[in-house]
C-alpha positions as CSV (number, residue, x, y, z in Angstrom):
1,X,32.6,-45.9,-3.2
2,X,28.8,-45.8,-3.2
3,X,26.4,-47.7,-5.3
4,X,26.7,-46.9,-9.0
5,X,23.4,-45.4,-10.1
6,X,24.8,-44.4,-13.5
7,X,25.4,-47.9,-14.9
8,X,22.2,-48.0,-16.9
9,X,19.7,-45.7,-18.5
10,X,16.2,-45.2,-17.0
11,X,13.0,-45.1,-19.0
12,X,10.8,-42.0,-18.8
13,X,8.3,-43.5,-16.4
14,X,11.1,-44.7,-14.0
15,X,12.7,-41.2,-14.1
16,X,9.5,-39.4,-13.2
17,X,8.7,-42.0,-10.5
18,X,12.1,-41.5,-8.9
19,X,11.8,-37.8,-9.0
20,X,8.4,-37.9,-7.3
21,X,9.9,-40.2,-4.6
22,X,12.7,-37.7,-4.0
23,X,10.1,-34.9,-3.7
24,X,7.8,-36.8,-1.3
25,X,8.9,-34.8,1.8
26,X,9.0,-31.4,0.0
27,X,6.8,-28.6,1.2
28,X,4.1,-27.6,-1.3
29,X,4.7,-23.9,-2.4
30,X,1.2,-23.5,-3.8
31,X,-0.6,-24.5,-0.6
32,X,-0.4,-21.2,1.1
33,X,1.0,-22.9,4.2
34,X,4.5,-21.6,3.8
35,X,5.5,-18.3,5.5
36,X,9.2,-18.5,4.6
37,X,10.8,-18.3,1.2
38,X,7.8,-19.0,-1.1
39,X,6.2,-16.1,-3.0
40,X,2.9,-17.4,-4.2
41,X,0.4,-15.1,-6.0
42,X,-2.4,-17.8,-6.0
43,X,-3.1,-17.1,-9.7
44,X,-3.1,-20.4,-11.7
45,X,-2.9,-18.7,-15.1
46,X,0.1,-16.7,-14.0
47,X,2.0,-20.0,-13.3
48,X,0.9,-21.4,-16.7
49,X,2.2,-18.5,-18.7
50,X,5.5,-18.4,-16.8
51,X,6.1,-22.1,-17.4
52,X,5.3,-21.7,-21.1
53,X,7.7,-18.9,-21.5
54,X,10.3,-20.8,-19.4
55,X,10.1,-23.8,-21.7
56,X,10.1,-21.7,-24.9
57,X,13.5,-20.2,-24.1
58,X,15.0,-22.8,-21.7
59,X,17.7,-23.9,-24.2
60,X,18.8,-20.5,-25.3
61,X,22.0,-19.2,-23.8
62,X,22.2,-15.6,-22.5
63,X,26.0,-15.9,-22.8
64,X,25.9,-15.1,-26.5
65,X,23.4,-12.4,-27.2
66,X,24.7,-12.1,-30.8
67,X,23.2,-15.5,-31.4
68,X,20.1,-14.8,-29.3
69,X,19.2,-11.1,-29.6
70,X,15.9,-11.8,-27.8
71,X,18.1,-11.6,-24.7
72,X,18.8,-7.9,-25.3
73,X,15.1,-7.1,-26.2
74,X,13.6,-8.9,-23.2
75,X,16.2,-7.7,-20.7
76,X,15.7,-4.1,-21.8
77,X,11.9,-4.4,-21.3
78,X,12.4,-5.9,-17.8
79,X,15.1,-3.4,-16.8
80,X,12.9,-0.5,-18.0
81,X,10.0,-1.6,-15.8
82,X,12.3,-1.8,-12.8
83,X,13.8,1.6,-13.5
84,X,10.3,3.1,-13.7
85,X,9.3,1.4,-10.4
86,X,12.5,2.8,-8.8
87,X,11.9,6.3,-10.1
88,X,15.1,6.2,-12.2
89,X,15.9,8.5,-15.2
90,X,17.5,7.8,-18.6
91,X,21.0,7.6,-17.0
92,X,20.1,4.5,-14.9
93,X,21.3,1.2,-16.3
94,X,20.7,-2.3,-15.1
95,X,21.5,-6.0,-15.3
96,X,19.3,-9.1,-15.1
97,X,20.8,-11.7,-12.8
98,X,19.8,-15.1,-11.4
99,X,19.3,-14.0,-7.8
100,X,19.5,-11.3,-5.2
101,X,23.0,-12.5,-4.1
102,X,24.3,-12.2,-7.7
103,X,22.8,-8.7,-7.9
104,X,24.5,-7.7,-4.6
105,X,27.8,-9.2,-5.7
106,X,27.7,-6.9,-8.8
107,X,26.8,-3.9,-6.7
108,X,29.6,-4.6,-4.2
109,X,32.2,-5.2,-7.0
110,X,31.2,-1.9,-8.6
111,X,31.4,0.0,-5.3
112,X,34.7,-1.6,-4.5
113,X,36.3,-1.0,-7.9
114,X,35.1,2.6,-8.0
115,X,36.5,3.2,-4.4
116,X,39.9,1.8,-5.4
117,X,40.0,3.9,-8.6
118,X,39.0,7.0,-6.8
119,X,41.6,6.4,-4.0
120,X,44.3,5.7,-6.5
121,X,45.8,2.9,-4.4
122,X,44.7,-0.4,-3.0
123,X,43.6,-0.8,0.6
124,X,41.0,-3.0,2.3
125,X,37.6,-1.5,1.5
126,X,34.9,-1.7,4.1
127,X,31.1,-2.3,4.0
128,X,29.2,-0.6,6.7
129,X,25.7,-1.8,7.3
130,X,23.1,-2.5,10.0
131,X,23.1,-6.0,11.6
132,X,19.8,-6.7,9.8
133,X,21.4,-6.5,6.3
134,X,21.4,-9.8,4.5
135,X,24.4,-12.1,4.9
136,X,25.0,-12.0,1.1
137,X,27.0,-8.8,1.7
138,X,29.3,-10.8,4.1
139,X,29.5,-13.5,1.4
140,X,30.4,-10.9,-1.3
141,X,33.0,-9.4,1.1
142,X,34.5,-12.9,1.7
143,X,34.8,-13.5,-2.1
144,X,36.1,-10.1,-3.0
145,X,38.4,-9.2,-0.1
146,X,36.4,-6.5,1.8
147,X,35.9,-6.0,5.5
148,X,32.4,-5.9,7.0
149,X,31.2,-3.7,9.9
150,X,27.7,-4.7,11.2
151,X,26.3,-2.1,13.5
152,X,23.5,-1.9,16.0
153,X,19.9,-1.0,14.9
154,X,17.3,1.1,16.6
155,X,15.8,-1.3,19.1
156,X,12.4,0.4,19.1
157,X,11.9,0.7,15.3
158,X,14.1,-2.3,14.2
159,X,15.4,0.0,11.5
160,X,19.0,1.0,10.7
161,X,20.3,3.6,13.1
162,X,21.9,6.4,11.0
163,X,24.0,7.6,13.9
164,X,25.5,4.1,14.3
165,X,26.2,3.9,10.6
166,X,27.8,7.4,10.6
167,X,30.0,6.6,13.5
168,X,31.2,3.3,11.9
169,X,32.2,5.0,8.6
170,X,35.9,5.6,8.0
171,X,38.1,6.7,5.2
172,X,38.2,3.1,4.1
173,X,34.4,2.7,3.7
174,X,33.5,1.9,0.2
175,X,29.8,1.0,0.6
176,X,26.9,1.7,2.9
177,X,23.9,-0.7,2.8
178,X,20.2,0.0,3.6
179,X,17.2,-2.3,3.2
180,X,13.7,-1.8,1.9
181,X,12.7,-3.8,3.8
182,X,15.2,-5.9,5.7
183,X,14.6,-9.7,5.8
184,X,14.5,-10.4,9.6
185,X,11.8,-7.9,10.6
186,X,10.3,-6.4,7.4
187,X,11.1,-2.8,8.4
188,X,12.3,-0.2,5.9
189,X,15.5,1.5,6.8
190,X,15.6,5.3,6.7
191,X,17.2,5.6,3.3
192,X,17.0,9.4,3.2
193,X,19.2,9.6,6.3
194,X,21.7,7.1,5.0
195,X,21.8,8.9,1.6
196,X,22.7,12.1,3.5
197,X,25.7,10.4,5.0
198,X,26.7,8.9,1.7
199,X,26.5,12.3,-0.1
200,X,28.4,14.1,2.7
201,X,31.2,11.5,2.7
202,X,31.1,10.6,-1.0
203,X,30.4,6.9,-0.3
204,X,28.4,4.5,-2.5
205,X,24.9,3.7,-1.0
206,X,23.3,0.5,-2.1
207,X,19.6,-0.1,-1.4
208,X,18.6,-3.7,-1.0
209,X,15.1,-3.8,-2.3
210,X,15.3,-7.5,-3.3
211,X,12.2,-8.1,-1.2
212,X,10.3,-4.8,-1.6
213,X,11.2,-3.6,-5.1
214,X,8.2,-5.1,-6.8
215,X,5.7,-4.6,-4.1
216,X,6.3,-1.5,-2.0
217,X,5.5,0.9,-4.9
218,X,2.1,-0.9,-5.4
219,X,1.4,-0.8,-1.6
220,X,2.0,2.9,-1.7
221,X,-0.7,3.2,-4.4
222,X,-3.3,1.6,-2.2
223,X,-2.6,4.1,0.7
224,X,0.2,2.3,2.7
225,X,2.7,4.6,4.4
226,X,5.8,3.7,2.4
227,X,8.8,6.0,2.8
228,X,11.0,7.0,-0.1
229,X,13.8,4.4,-0.7
230,X,14.7,4.6,-4.4
231,X,16.4,6.9,-7.0
232,X,14.1,9.8,-6.1
233,X,16.6,10.2,-3.2
234,X,19.9,11.9,-4.2
235,X,22.7,9.7,-2.9
236,X,21.4,6.3,-3.8
237,X,24.0,4.7,-6.1
238,X,22.5,1.3,-6.8
239,X,19.4,-0.8,-6.0
240,X,18.7,-4.5,-6.2
241,X,15.2,-6.0,-6.6
242,X,14.0,-9.5,-7.3
243,X,11.2,-10.5,-9.7
244,X,11.2,-14.0,-8.3
245,X,9.9,-12.6,-5.1
246,X,7.0,-10.2,-5.3
247,X,6.9,-10.0,-9.1
248,X,6.0,-13.8,-8.8
249,X,8.3,-14.9,-11.6
250,X,10.0,-18.3,-11.6
251,X,13.1,-18.7,-9.5
252,X,16.3,-17.3,-10.9
253,X,15.3,-13.7,-11.4
254,X,16.9,-10.5,-10.0
255,X,17.9,-7.1,-11.2
256,X,20.6,-4.6,-10.1
257,X,20.2,-1.0,-11.2
258,X,23.0,1.6,-11.2
259,X,22.3,5.3,-11.1
260,X,24.8,6.0,-13.9
261,X,25.7,3.9,-16.9
262,X,29.4,4.3,-16.1
263,X,28.8,2.7,-12.6
264,X,27.7,-0.4,-14.4
265,X,31.1,-0.5,-16.1
266,X,32.7,-1.4,-12.8
267,X,30.3,-4.4,-12.4
268,X,31.0,-6.0,-15.7
269,X,33.7,-8.5,-16.7
270,X,35.4,-8.4,-20.1
271,X,38.4,-10.3,-21.4
272,X,40.1,-10.2,-24.8
273,X,43.4,-11.6,-23.7
274,X,42.9,-15.1,-25.0
275,X,42.7,-16.4,-28.5
276,X,39.0,-17.3,-28.2
277,X,35.8,-15.3,-28.6
278,X,35.5,-11.8,-27.0
279,X,34.1,-12.3,-23.4
280,X,31.8,-9.6,-22.0
281,X,29.8,-10.7,-19.0
282,X,27.3,-8.2,-17.6
283,X,26.5,-10.8,-14.8
284,X,28.7,-13.1,-12.7
285,X,27.5,-16.3,-14.5
286,X,28.5,-16.8,-18.1
287,X,26.2,-19.5,-19.5
288,X,22.7,-18.8,-18.3
289,X,19.4,-20.2,-19.6
290,X,17.2,-17.5,-21.1
291,X,14.2,-19.3,-19.7
292,X,13.9,-17.4,-16.3
293,X,14.3,-14.1,-18.1
294,X,11.5,-15.0,-20.5
295,X,9.3,-16.1,-17.6
296,X,10.0,-12.8,-15.8
297,X,9.0,-10.8,-19.0
298,X,5.8,-12.9,-19.3
299,X,4.7,-12.5,-15.7
300,X,5.4,-8.7,-15.6
301,X,3.3,-8.2,-18.8
302,X,0.6,-10.7,-17.7
303,X,-0.1,-8.9,-14.4
304,X,0.6,-5.3,-15.3
305,X,0.2,-2.5,-12.9
306,X,-3.4,-3.2,-12.1
307,X,-2.6,-6.9,-11.3
308,X,0.2,-6.0,-9.0
309,X,-2.0,-3.4,-7.2
310,X,-4.7,-6.0,-6.6
311,X,-2.1,-8.5,-5.3
312,X,-0.6,-5.9,-3.0
313,X,-4.1,-5.3,-1.5
314,X,-4.4,-9.0,-0.7
315,X,-1.0,-8.9,1.1
316,X,-2.0,-5.9,3.2
317,X,-5.4,-7.5,4.1
318,X,-3.7,-10.8,5.2
319,X,-0.9,-8.9,7.1
320,X,-3.4,-6.8,9.0
321,X,-5.4,-9.8,10.0
322,X,-2.3,-11.6,11.2
323,X,-1.1,-8.5,13.1
324,X,-4.4,-8.3,14.9
325,X,-4.3,-12.0,15.7
326,X,-0.8,-11.9,17.1
327,X,-1.5,-9.0,19.4
328,X,-4.7,-10.6,20.6
329,X,-2.6,-13.7,21.6
330,X,-0.1,-11.5,23.5
331,X,2.8,-11.7,21.0
332,X,5.1,-8.7,20.5
333,X,5.4,-7.5,16.9
334,X,8.9,-6.1,16.2
335,X,9.0,-2.7,14.5
336,X,6.6,-1.6,11.7
337,X,6.1,-4.6,9.3
338,X,5.7,-4.3,5.6
339,X,5.3,-7.5,3.6
340,X,7.4,-9.3,6.2
341,X,6.6,-9.3,9.9
342,X,8.4,-10.8,13.0
343,X,7.1,-11.4,16.4
344,X,8.5,-12.5,19.7
345,X,7.3,-13.6,23.2
346,X,8.6,-13.6,26.7
347,X,6.2,-16.4,27.7
348,X,6.8,-19.3,25.4
349,X,9.6,-21.0,23.5
350,X,9.3,-19.7,19.9
351,X,11.3,-22.6,18.5
352,X,8.8,-25.0,20.0
353,X,6.0,-22.9,18.6
354,X,7.4,-23.3,15.1
355,X,7.5,-27.1,15.6
356,X,3.9,-27.1,17.0
357,X,2.7,-25.1,13.9
358,X,4.6,-27.5,11.6
359,X,2.7,-30.4,13.0
360,X,-0.4,-28.6,11.8
361,X,1.1,-28.1,8.4
362,X,2.2,-24.4,8.7
363,X,5.9,-23.6,8.0
364,X,7.2,-20.6,10.0
365,X,10.8,-19.4,10.1
366,X,12.6,-19.3,13.5
367,X,15.1,-16.5,13.9
368,X,18.0,-16.4,16.4
369,X,18.4,-13.3,18.4
370,X,21.5,-11.3,19.2
371,X,21.5,-10.8,23.0
372,X,24.4,-8.4,23.1
373,X,22.4,-6.1,20.7
374,X,19.2,-6.6,22.7
375,X,17.5,-8.4,19.7
376,X,15.3,-11.2,20.9
377,X,14.7,-14.5,19.1
378,X,11.7,-14.2,16.9
379,X,9.4,-15.8,14.3
380,X,9.5,-14.5,10.8
381,X,6.5,-14.5,8.5
382,X,6.7,-13.6,4.8
383,X,3.2,-12.6,3.7
384,X,2.1,-13.3,0.1
385,X,-1.3,-12.9,-1.7
386,X,-2.2,-16.5,-1.3
387,X,-2.2,-16.1,2.5
388,X,-5.4,-14.1,2.3
389,X,-7.2,-17.4,1.5
390,X,-5.8,-19.3,4.5
391,X,-5.2,-16.7,7.2
392,X,-8.2,-17.6,9.3
393,X,-7.2,-21.2,9.5
394,X,-3.6,-20.3,10.4
395,X,-4.7,-18.0,13.2
396,X,-7.0,-20.7,14.6
397,X,-4.1,-23.2,14.7
398,X,-1.8,-20.5,16.1
399,X,-4.3,-19.9,18.9
400,X,-4.4,-23.7,19.8
401,X,-0.6,-24.0,19.6
402,X,-0.1,-21.0,21.8
403,X,-2.5,-22.4,24.4
404,X,-0.6,-25.7,24.5
405,X,2.8,-24.1,24.9
406,X,1.7,-21.7,27.6
407,X,0.9,-24.7,29.8
408,X,4.1,-26.5,29.1
409,X,7.0,-25.8,31.5
410,X,10.6,-25.3,30.3
411,X,12.5,-28.6,29.9
412,X,15.8,-29.5,31.6
413,X,17.4,-29.7,28.2
414,X,16.4,-26.1,27.4
415,X,18.0,-24.9,30.6
416,X,21.2,-26.9,29.9
417,X,21.4,-25.5,26.4
418,X,21.0,-22.0,27.7
419,X,23.8,-22.5,30.3
420,X,26.0,-24.0,27.6
421,X,25.5,-21.0,25.4
422,X,26.4,-18.7,28.2
423,X,29.6,-20.6,29.0
424,X,30.6,-20.7,25.3
425,X,30.0,-17.0,24.8
426,X,32.4,-16.3,27.7
427,X,35.2,-18.4,26.4
428,X,34.8,-17.7,22.6
429,X,37.0,-14.9,21.3
430,X,35.2,-11.6,20.6
431,X,37.0,-11.1,17.3
432,X,38.4,-13.9,15.1
433,X,41.8,-13.2,13.7
434,X,43.7,-15.6,11.3
435,X,45.6,-17.5,14.1
436,X,42.4,-17.9,16.2
437,X,40.5,-19.1,13.1
438,X,43.3,-21.5,12.2
439,X,43.3,-23.0,15.7
440,X,39.5,-23.2,15.8
441,X,39.4,-25.1,12.5
442,X,42.1,-27.5,13.5
443,X,40.3,-28.2,16.8
444,X,37.0,-28.5,14.9
445,X,38.4,-31.1,12.5
446,X,39.8,-33.2,15.4
447,X,36.6,-33.1,17.5
448,X,34.2,-33.5,14.6
449,X,35.9,-36.7,13.6
450,X,35.4,-38.0,17.2
451,X,32.0,-36.5,18.2
452,X,30.5,-35.5,14.8
453,X,28.4,-38.7,14.3
454,X,27.2,-38.5,17.9
455,X,26.1,-34.9,17.4
456,X,24.2,-35.9,14.3
457,X,22.5,-38.7,16.2
458,X,21.6,-36.5,19.1
459,X,19.9,-34.0,16.7
460,X,18.2,-36.9,14.8
461,X,20.1,-35.8,11.7
462,X,21.7,-39.2,11.1
463,X,18.4,-40.4,9.5
464,X,17.8,-37.2,7.5
465,X,16.1,-33.9,8.3
466,X,14.1,-34.2,11.5
467,X,10.4,-33.1,11.7
468,X,11.1,-31.1,14.9
469,X,13.8,-28.4,14.7
470,X,13.4,-26.8,18.2
471,X,16.4,-28.4,19.7
472,X,18.7,-27.6,16.8
473,X,17.4,-24.0,16.6
474,X,17.9,-23.5,20.3
475,X,21.4,-24.9,20.2
476,X,22.3,-22.6,17.3
477,X,20.8,-19.7,19.0
478,X,22.7,-20.3,22.2
479,X,26.2,-20.8,20.7
480,X,28.4,-17.9,19.7
481,X,28.0,-17.3,15.9
482,X,31.5,-18.3,14.9
483,X,31.1,-21.7,16.6
484,X,27.5,-22.2,15.3
485,X,28.7,-21.5,11.8
486,X,31.3,-24.2,12.0
487,X,28.7,-26.6,13.3
488,X,26.1,-25.9,10.6
489,X,28.8,-26.2,7.9
490,X,29.7,-29.7,9.3
491,X,26.0,-30.7,9.4
492,X,25.2,-29.5,5.9
493,X,28.2,-31.3,4.4
494,X,27.2,-34.5,6.2
495,X,23.6,-34.2,5.1
496,X,24.5,-33.7,1.4
497,X,27.2,-36.4,1.6
498,X,24.7,-38.9,2.9
499,X,21.9,-37.7,0.5
500,X,19.4,-37.5,3.3
C-alpha cells in the first residue's frame, strides 16, 4: 500500500502550495499558445464574471429543482438562447448537461428508445455516421447496446458522403449523425442531404454542433459562407451544442435540443418504484453543481449577440492568416475549414513537427490517419479569438520548425515502426467478434505483465508524461486501431496508478 497522505490535515497555505506544485507542468489556457481543447476569448472581465457566478451557485444542487428553482429559471433562459440560435420553434425542448458526451448520450438514448417503441420489438439498433463523427457515439453505443457503422467520407471535401451514409442504412438504423463541424478537420457535413435520407427512411438525424453551435451563426452574420445545419432543415431531430466551447463558459456546459417536446421524454429518466423521493433526471448525472449553469447564463448575457459577433470576427481573421501561412509553407489544408482546420504534408513527419512546435511553447494536436480510407495523418488546430493576438509569432516559429524538419532525414526508428504497423495490419482481424476479443484480451494481459514495464520505459512513460510525443504518436498511428486502443488503455491505467 502506498504512503498514507490522509493521516493528517493540511493548513490552507500547504494545500495551495501542493496544488500549485501539481499544476507546475500544466499548459496555460490563457496564453493563446494552445491550439487543442482550450476555448479562450481573451476577455479578462468575461472570466471574472463567470467565476463569480460559478462561486455564487457552486453549492446548489441541480438534482432538486424544487429546493433551488433558480435551476429552472436559468436553464430556461440558456435553452431559449440555444433554440433561437438553432432556428427552433416553440415545440423544441432542451436539456442542460455537463458536456457534449452527456448531450450525445441523451440524444442516442432518445433515438434508440423511439426506434424500439416504433418497431414494437427489441433488436440491435444501429448508428450510421461518417468516420469523422466523434467517438462519443461509439461510447454511447457501447454503454447502451447499439451497433456503430462508420463509413467513408468524401476525400476531396472531408465532409460526410451522403451516398455512403444512404448505402449503410438498413431497417435496423435508429440514428444518423452529421457534424457542424466535425472535430478532425473542421468541415461542415451536408446536413440537408442527410436530412433528406432521414425523412425518406423515417430515421432520427442528430446534428453534432457541439463545436459550432455557438459560433457558426455569428460567423454567418459577418459574411462567412455557412451552410444550413439546424432546425431550419426539416428532418433534423436533435442538436447538441456546447457553451463551454465557443460560448466561452466554464467547463461543464452543454445543451441538447429536441425538435419535439415528446422526443425529450425518451431521453429522461424517472423512477417512483422505491420508497424514497420521486426521481426525475432530465440529464444523466443526478447530483450536479448549479455553478456551471450559472456561469453559462452569466457569460451568454455578458457578451450578448454583439460580443459574439466581434469574437467570431477575430477567429476568422486569425484563421485566414494561418491558412495563408500554411499554404505559403507548402502544407496541404484538408477540406474547407471553419473554426477548426487540419493540415498535412508529404514532405515532413507531422508528429515531429508537433514536438518541434511544443519546444517553442505551441501546443498542436497530432491526428492519426486512416490509410485504408485514404485519410492522411494531420495536425489539428482549434482557432479561438485569443489567437488573433499571437498568430504572427506562431507562424514565425512554424516557419523555423518546418525549415529544420525539411532538412532532417527519416530515422531508422521511423522506418521500423512503419514496417511494424504494416505487419500488424496484415495479421490483425478485420472485424473483432467476441471470441477474437476474448483471445486478444487474454494475450494482452499475459504480455503486458511481461513487457508492459519495458514498453513504458521505451516511451519514457515510466517517469511521467514525456515532453516529446512523436514516437508514441507514430506507434499509435501505425498499429491497427483495436491493438492501439488496448495499448493506450494500458498506458493510461499505469500513468494514473503511478500518479505521474
